[in-house]
N, C-alpha and C positions, 0 to 999 in steps of 0.2 A: 719827463718832457711834456711840454704843452701840446695842444691839439695839432697845430701845424706841423711841428717837428715830428710828431708821432705818425701823422697821416701822409701828407704829400711827400715829405722827405723820404720816408721809408718806402713809399709806393714807387715814385718815379725812379729813385735810385736803383730799385730792384729790377728795373727794366733796362739796365745798361747793356745787357747782353743782346738786345734786339738790334743794335745799330749796324752790325755787320750785315745782317740780313736785309736791312733797309737800303744799303748803299746803291743798288742798281734798280730800285723800285721806281715805277712811274709816279709822277707827282699828282696827288689828288688834293687840291686846296680845300681847306675847311670852308663850309658854306657860311655866308654872312649871317643868315638866320637859321636857327635849328629848332625844329618842332619835334618834341618828344612825347609820345603816347606811352604811358605806363599802364600795364594791365595786371592786376592782381588775380592770380589763378587760384581757384578753390583747392583746398588740400585734397590730394589724391585724385585730382582731375587733370593732371598733366597730360596723360595719354589721350583722353578725349579732346582736350584743347588742341593738342598737337595735330590731330587728324583734321580738325576744322581749319586751323591756322594755315596748314599746308595747302589748302585749296585756294586761298586768296591770290597768290602770285599768278597762277594760271589764268584766273578770271581777269586780273589786272592786265595781263598781256593780251588777252582776247579783246578787251575793251580799249586798248591803247591808252591806258591811264598815263597821264603825263608826269605823275609824281612817283619817284623811286623811293624805296624804303629799305633801310638796313634794320634787320630784326635780330634781337638777341634774347637769350634766356638766362635767368639768374643762376649763378653758381654759388652765391652767398645770399643769406637772408631768406625771406619767404618766397614761395613759388611766384615768379613774375616774368613778364615779357616786356621788352621795350622796343619801340619802333621809332627810328630816327629818320626824319625827312629834312633835307636841306633846301634853302631858297636864297636867291640873290638879294631879295628885299621883302619887306612886309607886304608890298603890293603883289609880289609874285605869290606869296602865301595866300593872299586873298583870292587870287585867280584860281588857285588850286582848290580852295574851299568851295568856290562857286562852280567848279567843273562838275558836269553831270554827263553820264553816258548818252543821254538823250534817247534812250530806247527803253520803253516800259518793261520789256522782257529782261534786259540787263539789270534794270533797277530791281526787279523782282528777285533775280539771282543774288544780288548783293544783300538785299533784305533777308533772304532766306539764310545766307551764310551768317549774317549778324545775329539772327534769332538763334541759330544753332550754337554759335559761340557764346552767347549770353548765358546759356545754361551752365557754363563751366568757369565763369569769372565772377568775382565779388565786387570789383571796383575798377573804374577807368579814370585816369588822371592825365591832363594835358598841361605841358609847360612850353614856353617859348623863350629862346635864349638868343643873345646877340654876341657874335664872335669878337674877342678882344685880342688882336694880334700882338699888342704890346705886352700882354701877360702870357703869351704862348711862347713856345720854343722849338726851333728847328723842325717845323712842320713839314718842310720839303723832304725830310729824310724818312718820313713815315710811309710804310708800304701798306696802304689801306686795303687794296684788293686781297692781299695775303694776310691781313690781320684778322685772325679767326678768334681772338680773345681780346677783351678790352677791360680796363679798369676805369671806373668812374669815381670821382671824389667830388662831393658837393659840400662846399663850405657855406654855412649859414652865418652871416656876419651880424654882429650886434648893431642896432640902429645907431647911426651917426659914426660908425667906424668902418664903413665900406672902403674908404680910401686907403686904409692901412693894408689892405690886401696887396696893393702895389708894392709896398716896401717888403712885405713878406716874400712875394714872388722874386724880387730882385735878390734878396739874401739867399734864397734857395738856389736860384739860377747861377749866381756868381760862384757859390761854393761847389756846385756841380761841375761847372766848367773848369775850375781849378784842378779837379782830379780827372779831367779828360772825358767826362760823361755828358755829351751834348744830346741828352735824351729828348726825343720828340714828344710834345704834348700840346694840346689845344685847349684854350681857356674860353669859357663863355660866361657872360653876365646875364642873370635872370631878367626877363622883360615882363612876362605874364605867367600867372599860375604859381609864381614863386617870387618872394621879395628878399632883398638884401642877401643875394646868394651868388656864388660863383661855381661853375661846373668845370672840372678839369678832366679831359678825356685822354687816356693813354692807350694807344693801340699796341698789340703784341701779336707776333706771328705764332708764338708758342708759349705755353706756360713755363718752358725752360728758361725764358727770359727772366722770370722771377727768381729761379734758382741761381742763375748766373750772377745776378746783381746783388744778392744779399751780402756777399763778402765786402761790398764797397761801403757799407753803412759806417764802419769805423773811419774809413777814409773821408767820408763826407763830414763827420763830426770834427775831424782834425782840420779840414779845409775851412769849415765854418769858424773855427776858433772859439775861445772862451767868450770873447766879447760878442761875437756874432751869435753864439748860442744863447747867451743871456738876452740879447736884443730880440731874437726870434721868439723866445719863450714869453717875454714880456708882451710883445705885440700880439701874439696868439692868445694869451690869457685875457688881454683887454678887448680884443676885437672879434674873436671867433666864438660864436655861441654854441655851435655844434658841427659835427662832421659826419657825413654819410659816405662810407667807403665800401664799394662793391665790385665784385668780379663777375664778368659776363662771358658767355660763349655765343658766338654768332651762329644763327640757325639759317643756313642757306635756303632751306625749303620754305621758310616763312618770309624770306626777303625777296624784293623785286628791285634788282640793282641795274646800274648802267651797263650798256653793252661793253664798254671798255673794261669794266671789272670782270665780266665773264671771259673776255678775250685774254685777260691777264692771268686768270686762274680757272680755265674751263672745267677741269675735273671737279672743282669745288663748287663753282657757281652755276654751271650749265643747267638750265631749268629742265626738269624731267618732262616727259610727255604730260600734257594737261591731265590732271587726275581729279577733276570735279566729280563729286560723289554721284555715282549712279546706283540707283536702288537695284539690288539683286532680285531676280524673279523669285517669287514665293515658291517654296517647294510644294510639290503635290501633297494634298492632304492624305495622311496615313489612314488606312482603314481602321475603324473603331474596333477595339478588341471584343471578341465574343464574350458574352456573359454566360 
């Protein structure tokens, strides 16, 4: 099978088991603008990075930072962390970038944390995405505050073939609905830091969702039909240059989320007592051994 059929079809279909859990969930609409910071963590530096990253939310809370962040760590690929921030508009993103604590002491704390974190990372990359509701599906059914795992699929399109992603999405969605799997996913189109690309975000409350849905792959192929399968493979081969498919686990200690999320799942999201690093007192010097 071609790239699309192999990636998104298998991915989203595998999440069919998540719908029952989403039925009573509060609605968290996808933001219009999504800012993603990807941090590559040095090999075997996961532990030290974790300790520093866990200090940022407490400091953000103290400073009344207006921007909330959903943080995740990679379960596939190289050691990475991603931080997702949503905005209503590019103007709102601009205001966030221009926000400053206005306190030299607070600025110093942030700079100190950044300096400590820098020792454990190899690269930082930022991308900005625009929400495409026409290419998304059943987003109201997604239980975002209880979605502790996410799958992300980035489709890099060939130049001049971006529009074909619309038809690929329709083929996939229609076949999925035929077998009763109205799976939630949100699609974003790349604006900056990435070109000719689409990002598909699929939230999961548990990895059990993947196990439950695997049995529906054959049903999906039957619903797509021979003609639909040939058309999807042709479109994918002509228009999709490459696909990045990854699985992520939310890290609540790295995240700084909305109050409503904490209220929806307090045991998971409730922030711990601020744990900004305090230097332990140095132990008393031991007596020098006698010669």
